[in-house]
C-alpha positions, 0 to 999 in steps of 0.5 A: 136354267129353265125348269126341266120338265121330266119325261116319264116312261112306264107310268102310262102308254107312250103311244097307241102302238105300245099300248096295244102291245102291252094289252095283248101281253097282259091278256096272255099272262092274266094281266098286271094290276098296278096299285096307285103309288106302288111305283119305283122311280128310275132316274136318267139325265140325258142330252135331249137338246143340244150337240149330243141330242142325237146320241142322247136320244138313242141312249134314252131309247135303250133305257125306255125299252128295258123299263117297258119290257119289265113292266109287261113282265110284272115290274119290280116284284109287283111294283111298276117301274117309272123312268124319269128322264131329264134333259141336260141340254148337252150342258154340264152346268145343269146336271148337279141340279137335275140329278139332285132333283131326280133323287130328292123330288122323284125319289130315284134310288138309282140314276143312269147317266149320259155320254159325256164323261165330264157330265157323268162326273158331276152327276156321280158326285151329286148322287154320291153326296146324296147316297144314291146309286149312279150308273155311267153307261156310255162315257169312255173318256174316264173312269167315272166310278172313281167318284165314290162307292155308289158309282158304277160304270158299264162300258170300257174306257177308251184306254182299256179298249186300246189295251184290248185291241192291242191284246187282240192284234198280238194273241188272235192276229199274231202281229209282231211289229206295231206303229202308232199314228195319232194327232198330237194336239189331242190328249185323249188320243195320246193316252190311248196311244200309250195304252196301246203300246203298253198292251202290245209290248206286254203281249210280246209285240214290238213298237217299231214306230210312234209318230204324231201329226198336226195337219195333212202335210204331216200325215203324207210325210209320216206315211213314208216313215210308216212304210219303211218301219217294217211294221205289220200293224198300224194303230191310229186313234182318231176322230171320225174326221181324221179316220178317213184321212188316215186311211186314204193316206195309208192307202195312197202311200202303199202301206200294207200293214193291218190298220186298227182304229179306235171307236172314232172309226165306227162313225158313218162319217169316217167311211164316207171319206173313201169306202175302198180305203176303209176296207179291212180296217179293224176297230172296237165298238160298244155294240155289234148288230152283226152278232149272231147271239139270239139275245142280239136279234131279239133286242133289235127286233123289239127296238125296231118294233118299238121305235121304228129305227135301228138301235145304235151302240148307246141304245144297246149299252143303255138297255143293258145297264137298265136290265143289270140293275133290274135283274139285281133289284129283283133279288133284293128284299127291299129296294133302297140305294144302300141295298142296291149298291151292295147287291151290284157288287160282284154281280154280272150280266151274261146276256148283255146285248153289247157283250157280257160284263161283270162288276167285282166287289171293288166295282171294277168292270170286266166286259167283252169288246166287239171288234168290227171290220169294215167289208165291201158290204158294210161292217161285220163282227170280226171277234167278240173278245170275252173277258 
């Protein structure tokens, strides 16, 4: 592996524009005087190159914004925060070495992870062995916190999201008969189908059909069975590529049931297949920029001013994760990994921009979920399901 050159945020102005903003705020507040060496390092492993680079950059920008804002407020009890980000190149074989470097060489008591559950599991194992806190901020395929007692997560797994959508379908929408459609070769979607069916039945619903497909011909034949089943709800966990195909097939097959998707339906690519077929589809997402909450509006404004871009879902959950750790660290007398771990247990972040969340003394996560709906004008927030 080539030597990774760390990207450091917070130790110096990132650009002239942010420097002017910092100087302006310092002038109002009386200024912040940092002593040399009086810093706290936060580590991050993110994919800045490779297949996941686009989403990794969004996630990193969320981390960066939270650190910069806290430094303008005075840092951590007078100590400057320094975010050290290392690029794993979207490859899992690098992450153990990078995580170890952040802990041992940079002195980070906490490391924030990336999007891949596999990568986060390896990074979490490395942090656990070295007694450092690890925060899985964006991976949803598996519960990374099972790696050990120093490991936390701040987003729901895909299965938990499926169960939440099932609860919403029954309790809020009063749907009684459900059908599930999924690609049989996807183990992830099989698991999500299981979770949705379990949640729907647990809330008093009836699963009248569960069918899988392998290709477009299968999908066309399957639609006729969906229509004749009497289902008033169709749940379809799918990738962005399959989501559009499913929506078109159901529309052309004259299926009138409410369509619910998984987070793969949130992709821009999914809607490009057919805007008309996607109208009214409900799906969960990690973050809704359409939320009217003041903290969301403030986050979007700050992000756009800093990066001249709109924040994605990964930026929001990354921003929240760092703010949660900062809020906890401000309450402890000394900042080391053991003290931070203990303080995170039983803590919460009520003003999280992606929805409030809490972690109980057993490190079990409870958080709100954004239910979004495709409209003719774009995407709207159908509901914020609170824990």
